[in-house]
C-alpha positions in Angstrom: -174.0 6.2 139.5 -170.5 8.0 139.0 -168.5 8.7 141.9 -167.1 12.2 142.2 -163.4 12.5 143.3 -162.3 14.8 146.1 -160.4 16.7 143.6 -163.5 17.2 141.3 -165.6 18.4 144.2 -163.1 20.9 145.3 -162.6 22.2 141.7 -166.5 22.8 141.5 -166.6 24.5 144.7 -163.5 26.7 143.9 -164.9 27.6 140.5 -168.2 28.6 142.0 -166.4 31.2 144.3 -164.6 32.8 141.3 -161.4 31.5 142.2 -158.8 30.3 139.8 -158.7 26.5 139.1 -155.3 25.0 138.8 -155.4 22.0 136.3 -154.2 18.7 137.9 -154.7 15.2 136.7 -158.1 13.8 137.8 -158.3 10.5 139.5 -159.7 7.7 137.4 -163.4 7.3 137.7 -165.1 4.4 139.5 -168.6 3.8 137.9 -171.2 1.7 139.6 -174.0 0.7 137.3 -177.3 -1.0 137.8 -179.1 -0.8 134.5 -178.5 -1.6 130.9 -178.3 2.1 129.8 -175.7 2.9 132.2 -173.7 0.0 131.4 -173.8 0.7 127.8 -172.5 4.3 128.4 -169.8 3.2 130.9 -168.3 0.8 128.6 -168.6 3.2 125.6 -167.2 6.2 127.5 -164.5 4.4 129.6 -160.9 5.8 129.6 -157.6 4.5 131.0 -158.0 3.5 134.6 -161.8 3.6 134.7 -163.2 0.9 136.9 -166.7 -0.1 136.0 -168.6 -2.1 138.8 -172.0 -3.9 137.8 -174.5 -4.4 140.4 -176.3 -7.8 140.7 -179.0 -8.8 138.3 -179.8 -9.8 134.8 -179.1 -7.1 132.2 -180.7 -7.1 128.8 -179.0 -4.7 126.4 -180.6 -3.8 123.2 -177.4 -3.2 121.2 -174.0 -4.7 121.3 -172.0 -3.4 124.2 -168.6 -2.2 122.7 -165.7 0.1 123.1 -162.6 1.2 121.2 -161.2 2.9 124.3 -157.7 1.9 125.4 -156.5 1.3 128.8 -152.7 1.2 129.5 -150.5 -1.3 131.0 -150.2 0.7 134.3 -154.0 2.0 134.1 -156.2 -0.8 132.5 -160.0 -0.3 132.2 -161.7 -2.7 134.4 -165.3 -4.2 134.0 -166.4 -6.4 136.8 -169.2 -7.5 139.2 -169.8 -5.2 142.2 -168.0 -7.2 145.1 -169.2 -10.7 145.1 -172.5 -10.1 143.4 -173.9 -12.3 140.6 -174.2 -10.5 137.3 -175.6 -11.8 134.0 -175.7 -10.1 130.7 -178.3 -11.7 128.6 -178.5 -11.2 124.8 -182.1 -12.0 124.4 -183.1 -8.5 123.5 -180.5 -8.1 121.1 -181.2 -8.0 117.2 -180.5 -11.2 115.2 -176.9 -11.7 114.5 -175.6 -9.5 117.4 -172.7 -10.0 119.8 -173.2 -9.2 123.4 -169.8 -7.6 124.0 -167.1 -6.4 121.6 -163.9 -4.9 122.4 -161.5 -3.6 119.8 -159.2 -2.2 122.5 -156.2 -2.7 124.5 -155.5 -3.3 128.3 -158.9 -4.1 129.7 -159.6 -6.5 132.7 -162.9 -8.3 132.6 -164.1 -10.5 135.3 -166.8 -12.2 137.3 -169.5 -11.8 134.6 -171.8 -14.2 132.7 -172.7 -13.5 129.0 -175.6 -15.6 128.1 -178.2 -16.1 125.4 -176.4 -14.3 122.6 -177.9 -14.2 119.0 -174.4 -14.6 117.8 -171.0 -14.9 119.6 -171.1 -13.8 123.1 -167.8 -12.1 123.7 -165.4 -10.8 120.7 -162.1 -9.3 121.4 -160.8 -8.0 118.0 -157.1 -7.0 117.7 -156.8 -6.7 121.4 -153.5 -6.3 123.2 -153.1 -6.9 127.0 -156.6 -7.8 128.0 -157.3 -10.2 131.0 -160.4 -12.3 131.3 -161.0 -14.0 134.6 -163.9 -16.0 136.0 -166.1 -15.2 132.9 -168.9 -17.4 131.5 -170.1 -17.4 127.8 -173.2 -19.7 127.6 -176.0 -20.8 125.3 -174.9 -18.4 122.5 -175.6 -18.6 118.9 -172.0 -18.9 117.8 -168.7 -19.3 119.6 -168.8 -18.4 123.2 -165.5 -16.6 123.5 -163.4 -15.2 120.5 -159.9 -13.6 120.0 -159.7 -12.6 116.4 -157.7 -10.2 114.1 -154.1 -9.4 113.7 -152.4 -7.6 116.5 -154.0 -10.0 119.0 -151.1 -9.9 121.6 -150.6 -10.8 125.2 -154.2 -11.7 126.2 -154.9 -14.0 129.1 -158.1 -16.0 129.3 -158.3 -17.5 132.8 -161.0 -19.7 134.5 -163.5 -19.4 131.7 -166.6 -21.5 131.5 -168.0 -21.7 128.0 -170.8 -24.1 127.2 -174.1 -24.8 125.4 -173.2 -22.6 122.4 -174.9 -23.6 119.1 -175.3 -21.9 115.6 -178.7 -23.0 114.6 -178.4 -21.2 111.1 -175.4 -23.4 110.1 -176.5 -26.5 112.0 -173.8 -26.4 114.7 -170.9 -26.3 112.3 -169.2 -23.1 113.9 -170.0 -22.6 117.6 -167.0 -23.3 119.7 -166.3 -22.8 123.3 -163.3 -20.8 122.6 -162.4 -19.5 119.0 -159.0 -18.0 118.5 -159.4 -17.7 114.7 -158.5 -15.5 111.8 -155.6 -13.5 113.2 -152.1 -13.4 114.6 -150.2 -12.2 117.7 -148.0 -13.6 120.3 -148.4 -14.3 124.0 -152.0 -15.4 124.1 -152.7 -17.9 127.0 -156.0 -19.9 127.8 -155.7 -21.5 131.2 -158.1 -23.1 133.5 -161.1 -23.3 131.1 -163.9 -25.6 130.8 -165.2 -25.9 127.4 -168.1 -28.3 127.0 -171.4 -29.2 125.3 -170.7 -26.9 122.5 -172.1 -27.8 119.0 -168.6 -27.6 117.2 -165.3 -27.8 119.0 -164.2 -27.1 122.5 -161.2 -24.9 121.3 -160.5 -23.9 117.7 -157.4 -22.3 116.3 -158.5 -22.0 112.7 -156.3 -19.7 110.7 -154.6 -18.1 113.6 -150.9 -17.8 112.6 -149.1 -17.4 115.8 -148.6 -19.9 118.7 -151.1 -20.0 121.4 -150.7 -21.7 124.8 -153.3 -23.6 126.5 -152.9 -25.2 130.0 -155.1 -26.8 132.7 -158.1 -26.9 130.4 -160.8 -29.4 130.1 -162.8 -29.8 126.8 -165.7 -32.3 126.8 -168.9 -33.3 125.4 -168.5 -31.2 122.2 -170.1 -31.9 118.9 -172.9 -34.0 120.4 -176.4 -33.2 118.7 -178.2 -32.0 121.7 -180.6 -29.7 119.7 -182.5 -32.3 117.6 -181.0 -30.9 114.5 -181.7 -33.2 111.7 -178.7 -31.6 109.6 -176.3 -31.3 112.5 -172.8 -30.5 111.3 -170.7 -30.0 114.4 -167.2 -31.5 114.3 -166.9 -32.0 117.9 -163.0 -32.0 118.4 -161.9 -31.3 122.0 -158.7 -29.4 120.9 -158.6 -28.2 117.2 -155.2 -27.0 116.7 -155.1 -25.3 113.3 -156.4 -25.2 109.7 -156.5 -23.0 106.7 -153.0 -23.7 105.8 -151.4 -22.1 108.7 -148.1 -23.7 110.0 -148.0 -22.8 113.7 -146.5 -24.5 116.8 -149.4 -24.1 119.5 -148.6 -25.5 122.9 -151.0 -27.7 124.9 -150.0 -28.6 128.6 -151.7 -30.5 131.4 -155.1 -30.6 129.7 -157.9 -33.2 129.0 -160.4 -34.0 126.4 -163.1 -36.6 126.9 -166.6 -37.5 125.5 -166.1 -35.4 122.3 -167.8 -36.4 119.2 -164.5 -36.0 117.2 -161.0 -36.4 118.1 -159.6 -35.5 121.5 -156.7 -33.6 120.2 -156.2 -32.8 116.4 -153.7 -31.0 114.3 -156.5 -30.3 111.7 -154.1 -30.0 108.9 -151.6 -27.9 110.7 -148.1 -29.2 109.7 -146.4 -27.3 112.3 -144.4 -28.3 115.4 -147.2 -28.5 117.8 -146.3 -29.5 121.5 -148.5 -31.6 123.6 -147.3 -32.4 127.1 -149.0 -34.3 129.9 -152.5 -34.3 128.4 -155.2 -37.0 128.6 -157.8 -38.2 125.8 -160.5 -40.5 127.1 -163.5 -41.8 125.4 -163.5 -39.5 122.4 -165.5 -41.0 119.5 -162.7 -40.7 117.0 -158.9 -40.7 117.7 -157.5 -39.5 121.1 -154.6 -37.9 119.1 -154.7 -37.2 115.3 -151.5 -35.8 113.9 -150.9 -37.4 110.7 -149.1 -34.6 108.8 -147.6 -32.3 111.5 -144.2 -32.3 113.0 -145.8 -32.4 116.6 -143.9 -33.4 119.7 -146.2 -35.6 121.8 -144.7 -36.3 125.3 -146.0 -38.0 128.3 -149.7 -38.2 127.1 -152.4 -40.7 128.0 -155.0 -42.0 125.6 -157.7 -44.5 126.8 -160.9 -45.9 125.3 -161.1 -43.6 122.3 -163.3 -44.9 119.3 -160.7 -44.4 116.7 -157.7 -45.6 118.7 -155.1 -43.9 120.8 -153.0 -42.0 118.1 -152.8 -41.6 114.5 -149.4 -40.1 113.7 -147.2 -39.3 110.8 -143.6 -39.9 110.5 -142.5 -36.4 111.3 -144.2 -36.6 114.7 -141.8 -37.0 117.8 -143.5 -39.3 120.2 -142.0 -40.1 123.7 -143.2 -41.2 127.1 -146.8 -41.5 125.8 -148.8 -44.7 126.8 -148.8 -45.8 123.2 -144.9 -45.8 123.0 -142.9 -48.9 123.6 -142.2 -49.6 127.3 -144.8 -47.1 128.7 -147.4 -48.6 130.8 -151.0 -47.2 131.1 -151.8 -46.3 134.7 -155.3 -46.9 136.1 -157.7 -44.0 136.5 -158.8 -43.4 140.1 -162.2 -42.5 138.7 -164.1 -42.4 135.4 -167.0 -40.7 136.9 -167.0 -37.2 135.4 -170.0 -35.8 137.6 -167.6 -33.8 139.8 -166.2 -31.9 136.8 -169.4 -30.1 136.6 -169.2 -28.7 140.1 -168.8 -25.1 141.1 -165.4 -23.6 140.8 -163.3 -22.9 144.0 -163.7 -19.5 145.8 -160.5 -18.3 143.7 -161.9 -19.6 140.5 -159.9 -22.6 139.8 -161.3 -25.8 138.4 -163.4 -28.0 140.8 -161.5 -30.7 142.8 -162.0 -34.1 141.1 -160.4 -37.6 141.0 -161.9 -38.1 137.6 -159.1 -39.2 135.1 -156.5 -38.9 137.7 -153.9 -41.6 138.2 -151.5 -40.4 140.8 -148.8 -40.5 138.1 -146.1 -37.9 138.2 -144.9 -38.8 134.6 -147.9 -39.2 132.4 -151.3 -37.7 131.7 -153.2 -34.6 132.9 -153.3 -33.8 136.6 -156.9 -32.6 136.3 -156.4 -29.4 138.2 
């Protein structure tokens, strides 16, 4: 249903009386949709300032929802649930290899939606500028849950994302990450408040992305574990994979945690750049807590406990200070090592659930887990 502005109604009435119509700017439309056809059309036909509100229910599009329409910084395009209603967009009816939602566009705000059961990646934002994603879920897809890619990927914010259960059966789990920021470039991209878990490959992967990305207050756990009984399973299972493909780039990770991953908690993945990790925690990952053998990373105030390969593997170019593997730095005790509360519902504002898991009370070392 498309709401008609007062001006539009007046213009129609005036025209019907044979009177002159003075052209004035129309107000941006608010479009309320309640079926897949209307949702497809609303996304395709949006213009700067359009607000698309999706009524409660599960939607089954039969083709990828996509748009190349740009908003502006002052009049973004908005796609969101109607009020506090629960909306799921399900890819079960899409052709093999399809994504659920693709934007090649600027200045969109997308919030309060779940994208599930995609044949391939759930959400792909290609060469986007100024998009904001808030309280979105990308779950049980056939490749990475949420993807930023392409040159000109600038000033995008991914906030309070849950991305889990993604698995690429065709390649035996080798590619499906929670968040993939890959094959592109662009400054000002931020991931904050994400939970990235139980994906077949990595929690977050920056393969072949040549510009620094900032991640903060993000949890990555349980990735790379073969939950699909795949006899040829190939998932890597790193919590934070911070490079690859020869790019030299200084990504920044603040106040984040990796635990229970099948690979490393945090790894350079051959990125020789000046990566920055500050106040993070790596706990009970199967390989190293921190693997930075060739980079010139700056590791400060990080905490590694009970990782299978050891706390840290670091080369001579790494600057290491205030971490619990450094001389004179003690390892504080965790208040809890029971991770069950990390699966709880988010707060009403969308922030990560309250937990004492991996908290220490320290003001100087390790993630604060919020």
